[in-house]
N, CA, C and O atoms as a GROMACS GRO file, in nm:
protein
  332
    1MET      N    1   0.084  -0.118   0.001
    1MET     CA    2   0.001   0.001   0.000
    1MET      C    3   0.090   0.125   0.002
    1MET      O    4   0.188   0.133   0.076
    2THR      N    5   0.054   0.218  -0.081
    2THR     CA    6   0.138   0.341  -0.095
    2THR      C    7   0.086   0.451  -0.001
    2THR      O    8  -0.023   0.443   0.056
    3THR      N    9   0.168   0.552   0.013
    3THR     CA   10   0.130   0.666   0.099
    3THR      C   11   0.004   0.736   0.048
    3THR      O   12  -0.076   0.785   0.127
    4ILE      N   13  -0.014   0.739  -0.080
    4ILE     CA   14  -0.135   0.801  -0.136
    4ILE      C   15  -0.262   0.728  -0.092
    4ILE      O   16  -0.366   0.790  -0.072
    5HIS      N   17  -0.254   0.595  -0.077
    5HIS     CA   18  -0.369   0.521  -0.030
    5HIS      C   19  -0.401   0.553   0.116
    5HIS      O   20  -0.517   0.564   0.154
    6TYR      N   21  -0.294   0.570   0.197
    6TYR     CA   22  -0.317   0.608   0.338
    6TYR      C   23  -0.384   0.744   0.343
    6TYR      O   24  -0.474   0.766   0.424
    7LEU      N   25  -0.342   0.833   0.259
    7LEU     CA   26  -0.405   0.967   0.249
    7LEU      C   27  -0.553   0.952   0.217
    7LEU      O   28  -0.637   1.019   0.277
    8GLY      N   29  -0.584   0.865   0.121
    8GLY     CA   30  -0.722   0.843   0.080
    8GLY      C   31  -0.806   0.785   0.193
    8GLY      O   32  -0.919   0.827   0.216
    9TYR      N   33  -0.750   0.688   0.264
    9TYR     CA   34  -0.823   0.631   0.379
    9TYR      C   35  -0.842   0.733   0.490
    9TYR      O   36  -0.948   0.737   0.552
   10PHE      N   37  -0.741   0.815   0.516
   10PHE     CA   38  -0.751   0.917   0.619
   10PHE      C   39  -0.857   1.023   0.583
   10PHE      O   40  -0.940   1.060   0.666
   11ALA      N   41  -0.854   1.070   0.462
   11ALA     CA   42  -0.950   1.170   0.416
   11ALA      C   43  -1.090   1.110   0.417
   11ALA      O   44  -1.185   1.176   0.458
   12GLY      N   45  -1.103   0.988   0.375
   12GLY     CA   46  -1.236   0.922   0.372
   12GLY      C   47  -1.291   0.904   0.513
   12GLY      O   48  -1.410   0.921   0.538
   13THR      N   49  -1.202   0.870   0.605
   13THR     CA   50  -1.244   0.850   0.746
   13THR      C   51  -1.292   0.983   0.800
   13THR      O   52  -1.398   0.987   0.864
   14LEU      N   53  -1.220   1.089   0.778
   14LEU     CA   54  -1.263   1.221   0.828
   14LEU      C   55  -1.396   1.263   0.768
   14LEU      O   56  -1.480   1.320   0.837
   15THR      N   57  -1.415   1.234   0.640
   15THR     CA   58  -1.540   1.271   0.571
   15THR      C   59  -1.659   1.195   0.635
   15THR      O   60  -1.762   1.255   0.664
   16VAL      N   61  -1.644   1.069   0.655
   16VAL     CA   62  -1.750   0.988   0.710
   16VAL      C   63  -1.776   1.028   0.855
   16VAL      O   64  -1.892   1.049   0.894
   17VAL      N   65  -1.673   1.039   0.935
   17VAL     CA   66  -1.685   1.076   1.077
   17VAL      C   67  -1.753   1.213   1.092
   17VAL      O   68  -1.825   1.235   1.189
   18SER      N   69  -1.731   1.302   1.001
   18SER     CA   70  -1.791   1.438   1.012
   18SER      C   71  -1.942   1.436   1.007
   18SER      O   72  -2.007   1.528   1.056
   19PHE      N   73  -2.000   1.332   0.948
   19PHE     CA   74  -2.146   1.321   0.940
   19PHE      C   75  -2.209   1.255   1.061
   19PHE      O   76  -2.329   1.270   1.084
   20ILE      N   77  -2.131   1.182   1.139
   20ILE     CA   78  -2.186   1.108   1.253
   20ILE      C   79  -2.260   1.201   1.352
   20ILE      O   80  -2.371   1.167   1.393
   21PRO      N   81  -2.203   1.315   1.392
   21PRO     CA   82  -2.277   1.399   1.488
   21PRO      C   83  -2.417   1.442   1.434
   21PRO      O   84  -2.513   1.448   1.511
   22GLN      N   85  -2.428   1.470   1.307
   22GLN     CA   86  -2.556   1.508   1.251
   22GLN      C   87  -2.658   1.394   1.252
   22GLN      O   88  -2.776   1.413   1.280
   23VAL      N   89  -2.609   1.276   1.222
   23VAL     CA   90  -2.696   1.158   1.226
   23VAL      C   91  -2.744   1.132   1.369
   23VAL      O   92  -2.863   1.108   1.392
   24VAL      N   93  -2.653   1.137   1.465
   24VAL     CA   94  -2.689   1.114   1.603
   24VAL      C   95  -2.788   1.219   1.650
   24VAL      O   96  -2.889   1.186   1.713
   25ARG      N   97  -2.760   1.347   1.618
   25ARG     CA   98  -2.849   1.454   1.661
   25ARG      C   99  -2.986   1.442   1.599
   25ARG      O  100  -3.088   1.464   1.666
   26THR      N  101  -2.990   1.409   1.471
   26THR     CA  102  -3.121   1.395   1.401
   26THR      C  103  -3.206   1.289   1.464
   26THR      O  104  -3.324   1.310   1.489
   27TRP      N  105  -3.146   1.172   1.491
   27TRP     CA  106  -3.221   1.062   1.549
   27TRP      C  107  -3.254   1.086   1.695
   27TRP      O  108  -3.356   1.036   1.744
   28LYS      N  109  -3.171   1.161   1.768
   28LYS     CA  110  -3.193   1.189   1.908
   28LYS      C  111  -3.306   1.295   1.928
   28LYS      O  112  -3.392   1.280   2.014
   29THR      N  113  -3.303   1.398   1.848
   29THR     CA  114  -3.396   1.510   1.866
   29THR      C  115  -3.524   1.496   1.783
   29THR      O  116  -3.626   1.559   1.812
   30HIS      N  117  -3.518   1.414   1.680
   30HIS     CA  118  -3.630   1.397   1.585
   30HIS      C  119  -3.664   1.527   1.512
   30HIS      O  120  -3.772   1.538   1.454
   31HIS      N  121  -3.574   1.625   1.514
   31HIS     CA  122  -3.597   1.750   1.440
   31HIS      C  123  -3.541   1.740   1.300
   31HIS      O  124  -3.419   1.742   1.281
   32THR      N  125  -3.628   1.730   1.203
   32THR     CA  126  -3.584   1.718   1.063
   32THR      C  127  -3.650   1.821   0.971
   32THR      O  128  -3.626   1.821   0.851
   33ARG      N  129  -3.730   1.907   1.025
   33ARG     CA  130  -3.804   2.000   0.944
   33ARG      C  131  -3.714   2.085   0.854
   33ARG      O  132  -3.748   2.110   0.738
   34ASP      N  133  -3.600   2.129   0.906
   34ASP     CA  134  -3.510   2.218   0.829
   34ASP      C  135  -3.416   2.140   0.740
   34ASP      O  136  -3.337   2.200   0.667
   35LEU      N  137  -3.421   2.008   0.744
   35LEU     CA  138  -3.333   1.930   0.659
   35LEU      C  139  -3.399   1.903   0.525
   35LEU      O  140  -3.517   1.868   0.520
   36SER      N  141  -3.326   1.920   0.418
   36SER     CA  142  -3.375   1.898   0.284
   36SER      C  143  -3.366   1.751   0.245
   36SER      O  144  -3.256   1.697   0.234
   37PHE      N  145  -3.481   1.684   0.223
   37PHE     CA  146  -3.478   1.547   0.181
   37PHE      C  147  -3.412   1.535   0.042
   37PHE      O  148  -3.340   1.440   0.014
   38GLY      N  149  -3.438   1.632  -0.041
   38GLY     CA  150  -3.381   1.631  -0.177
   38GLY      C  151  -3.228   1.630  -0.172
   38GLY      O  152  -3.165   1.560  -0.251
   39MET      N  153  -3.170   1.705  -0.084
   39MET     CA  154  -3.024   1.708  -0.072
   39MET      C  155  -2.972   1.571  -0.032
   39MET      O  156  -2.876   1.522  -0.092
   40PHE      N  157  -3.035   1.506   0.069
   40PHE     CA  158  -2.988   1.376   0.109
   40PHE      C  159  -3.010   1.271   0.006
   40PHE      O  160  -2.932   1.176  -0.005
   41ALA      N  161  -3.116   1.286  -0.073
   41ALA     CA  162  -3.141   1.192  -0.184
   41ALA      C  163  -3.029   1.208  -0.291
   41ALA      O  164  -2.980   1.109  -0.345
   42LEU      N  165  -2.992   1.331  -0.318
   42LEU     CA  166  -2.884   1.356  -0.416
   42LEU      C  167  -2.751   1.304  -0.362
   42LEU      O  168  -2.674   1.243  -0.436
   43LEU      N  169  -2.724   1.328  -0.234
   43LEU     CA  170  -2.601   1.278  -0.177
   43LEU      C  171  -2.588   1.126  -0.181
   43LEU      O  172  -2.481   1.073  -0.208
   44VAL      N  173  -2.700   1.056  -0.152
   44VAL     CA  174  -2.700   0.913  -0.162
   44VAL      C  175  -2.678   0.866  -0.302
   44VAL      O  176  -2.603   0.771  -0.326
   45THR      N  177  -2.744   0.931  -0.398
   45THR     CA  178  -2.727   0.898  -0.540
   45THR      C  179  -2.584   0.921  -0.586
   45THR      O  180  -2.524   0.836  -0.651
   46ALA      N  181  -2.528   1.038  -0.550
   46ALA     CA  182  -2.390   1.069  -0.590
   46ALA      C  183  -2.291   0.970  -0.528
   46ALA      O  184  -2.200   0.922  -0.596
   47SER      N  185  -2.308   0.940  -0.399
   47SER     CA  186  -2.217   0.846  -0.336
   47SER      C  187  -2.229   0.706  -0.393
   47SER      O  188  -2.130   0.634  -0.401
   48SER      N  189  -2.351   0.667  -0.433
   48SER     CA  190  -2.370   0.536  -0.499
   48SER      C  191  -2.296   0.529  -0.630
   48SER      O  192  -2.237   0.426  -0.664
   49LEU      N  193  -2.298   0.639  -0.705
   49LEU     CA  194  -2.223   0.644  -0.829
   49LEU      C  195  -2.073   0.644  -0.804
   49LEU      O  196  -1.998   0.585  -0.882
   50TRP      N  197  -2.027   0.709  -0.695
   50TRP     CA  198  -1.887   0.704  -0.661
   50TRP      C  199  -1.844   0.562  -0.625
   50TRP      O  200  -1.732   0.520  -0.655
   51ILE      N  201  -1.934   0.487  -0.559
   51ILE     CA  202  -1.903   0.347  -0.525
   51ILE      C  203  -1.880   0.267  -0.653
   51ILE      O  204  -1.783   0.192  -0.664
   52ILE      N  205  -1.972   0.283  -0.749
   52ILE     CA  206  -1.956   0.214  -0.876
   52ILE      C  207  -1.824   0.252  -0.939
   52ILE      O  208  -1.750   0.165  -0.985
   53TYR      N  209  -1.792   0.381  -0.942
   53TYR     CA  210  -1.668   0.427  -1.000
   53TYR      C  211  -1.548   0.362  -0.927
   53TYR      O  212  -1.455   0.314  -0.990
   54GLY      N  213  -1.552   0.362  -0.793
   54GLY     CA  214  -1.446   0.304  -0.716
   54GLY      C  215  -1.426   0.158  -0.744
   54GLY      O  216  -1.314   0.109  -0.751
   55ILE      N  217  -1.538   0.086  -0.760
   55ILE     CA  218  -1.531  -0.055  -0.797
   55ILE      C  219  -1.464  -0.073  -0.933
   55ILE      O  220  -1.380  -0.161  -0.951
   56MET      N  221  -1.502   0.012  -1.026
   56MET     CA  222  -1.446   0.000  -1.163
   56MET      C  223  -1.297   0.027  -1.167
   56MET      O  224  -1.224  -0.035  -1.244
   57ILE      N  225  -1.249   0.121  -1.083
   57ILE     CA  226  -1.105   0.152  -1.082
   57ILE      C  227  -1.032   0.077  -0.971
   57ILE      O  228  -0.911   0.088  -0.958
   58LYS      N  229  -1.106   0.001  -0.893
   58LYS     CA  230  -1.048  -0.081  -0.785
   58LYS      C  231  -0.975   0.000  -0.683
   58LYS      O  232  -0.861  -0.030  -0.647
   59GLU      N  233  -1.043   0.105  -0.635
   59GLU     CA  234  -0.987   0.192  -0.532
   59GLU      C  235  -1.066   0.185  -0.403
   59GLU      O  236  -1.173   0.244  -0.393
   60TRP      N  237  -1.014   0.114  -0.305
   60TRP     CA  238  -1.083   0.091  -0.182
   60TRP      C  239  -1.114   0.219  -0.103
   60TRP      O  240  -1.223   0.228  -0.045
   61PRO      N  241  -1.026   0.318  -0.099
   61PRO     CA  242  -1.062   0.441  -0.028
   61PRO      C  243  -1.193   0.504  -0.083
   61PRO      O  244  -1.276   0.550  -0.005
   62VAL      N  245  -1.209   0.507  -0.214
   62VAL     CA  246  -1.329   0.561  -0.274
   62VAL      C  247  -1.450   0.475  -0.241
   62VAL      O  248  -1.557   0.528  -0.210
   63ILE      N  249  -1.434   0.344  -0.248
   63ILE     CA  250  -1.546   0.255  -0.221
   63ILE      C  251  -1.590   0.267  -0.074
   63ILE      O  252  -1.709   0.285  -0.047
   64LEU      N  253  -1.499   0.256   0.017
   64LEU     CA  254  -1.531   0.259   0.160
   64LEU      C  255  -1.587   0.391   0.207
   64LEU      O  256  -1.682   0.395   0.284
   65THR      N  257  -1.527   0.500   0.160
   65THR     CA  258  -1.573   0.632   0.200
   65THR      C  259  -1.718   0.652   0.155
   65THR      O  260  -1.802   0.697   0.232
   66ASN      N  261  -1.745   0.620   0.035
   66ASN     CA  262  -1.880   0.644  -0.019
   66ASN      C  263  -1.983   0.544   0.032
   66ASN      O  264  -2.102   0.574   0.037
   67THR      N  265  -1.938   0.427   0.069
   67THR     CA  266  -2.030   0.333   0.136
   67THR      C  267  -2.073   0.391   0.269
   67THR      O  268  -2.191   0.388   0.304
   68GLY      N  269  -1.977   0.444   0.345
   68GLY     CA  270  -2.009   0.512   0.469
   68GLY      C  271  -2.104   0.632   0.449
   68GLY      O  272  -2.195   0.654   0.529
   69MET      N  273  -2.081   0.706   0.344
   69MET     CA  274  -2.166   0.823   0.317
   69MET      C  275  -2.305   0.780   0.278
   69MET      O  276  -2.401   0.846   0.318
   70VAL      N  277  -2.321   0.675   0.204
   70VAL     CA  278  -2.455   0.623   0.168
   70VAL      C  279  -2.527   0.583   0.296
   70VAL      O  280  -2.644   0.617   0.312
   71LEU      N  281  -2.461   0.512   0.386
   71LEU     CA  282  -2.524   0.464   0.506
   71LEU      C  283  -2.567   0.582   0.596
   71LEU      O  284  -2.680   0.583   0.646
   72LEU      N  285  -2.477   0.680   0.616
   72LEU     CA  286  -2.508   0.791   0.702
   72LEU      C  287  -2.612   0.886   0.642
   72LEU      O  288  -2.704   0.929   0.712
   73ASN      N  289  -2.599   0.919   0.518
   73ASN     CA  290  -2.697   1.002   0.453
   73ASN      C  291  -2.832   0.930   0.440
   73ASN      O  292  -2.939   0.991   0.451
   74GLY      N  293  -2.825   0.801   0.417
   74GLY     CA  294  -2.948   0.721   0.415
   74GLY      C  295  -3.018   0.723   0.549
   74GLY      O  296  -3.141   0.727   0.555
   75ALA      N  297  -2.940   0.720   0.657
   75ALA     CA  298  -2.996   0.724   0.793
   75ALA      C  299  -3.066   0.859   0.817
   75ALA      O  300  -3.172   0.863   0.880
   76ILE      N  301  -3.008   0.966   0.770
   76ILE     CA  302  -3.071   1.096   0.782
   76ILE      C  303  -3.196   1.105   0.694
   76ILE      O  304  -3.298   1.162   0.735
   77GLY      N  305  -3.189   1.049   0.575
   77GLY     CA  306  -3.306   1.050   0.486
   77GLY      C  307  -3.420   0.970   0.545
   77GLY      O  308  -3.537   1.008   0.533
   78VAL      N  309  -3.389   0.858   0.608
   78VAL     CA  310  -3.492   0.774   0.672
   78VAL      C  311  -3.553   0.857   0.790
   78VAL      O  312  -3.675   0.860   0.808
   79ALA      N  313  -3.467   0.921   0.867
   79ALA     CA  314  -3.517   1.003   0.978
   79ALA      C  315  -3.611   1.114   0.927
   79ALA      O  316  -3.715   1.142   0.988
   80LYS      N  317  -3.573   1.176   0.815
   80LYS     CA  318  -3.658   1.279   0.757
   80LYS      C  319  -3.795   1.226   0.720
   80LYS      O  320  -3.896   1.292   0.744
   81LEU      N  321  -3.801   1.109   0.662
   81LEU     CA  322  -3.926   1.048   0.623
   81LEU      C  323  -4.007   1.005   0.748
   81LEU      O  324  -4.129   1.017   0.752
   82ARG      N  325  -3.936   0.958   0.845
   82ARG     CA  326  -4.000   0.903   0.965
   82ARG      C  327  -4.052   1.009   1.061
   82ARG      O  328  -4.160   0.993   1.118
   83PHE      N  329  -3.976   1.117   1.079
   83PHE     CA  330  -4.013   1.221   1.174
   83PHE      C  331  -4.071   1.341   1.102
   83PHE      O  332  -4.108   1.439   1.166
   0.00000   0.00000   0.00000
């Protein structure tokens, strides 16, 4: 594994971790009125396309980061629909 891959894993980890507080807060408070469902739908779609791209170029940092983003943005989208 090269240094550039470590950079990709580190950046991806920070990206995914940055969304965790919002997911926790959304599910804890049930306040979703000000959140745009459309934005989360677009983020899930974009991250899904990034996953496909990552698979095609065989780059695990891209695949793992965007899998995390799909899961977290999906959790916020589900909260928006539920609450």
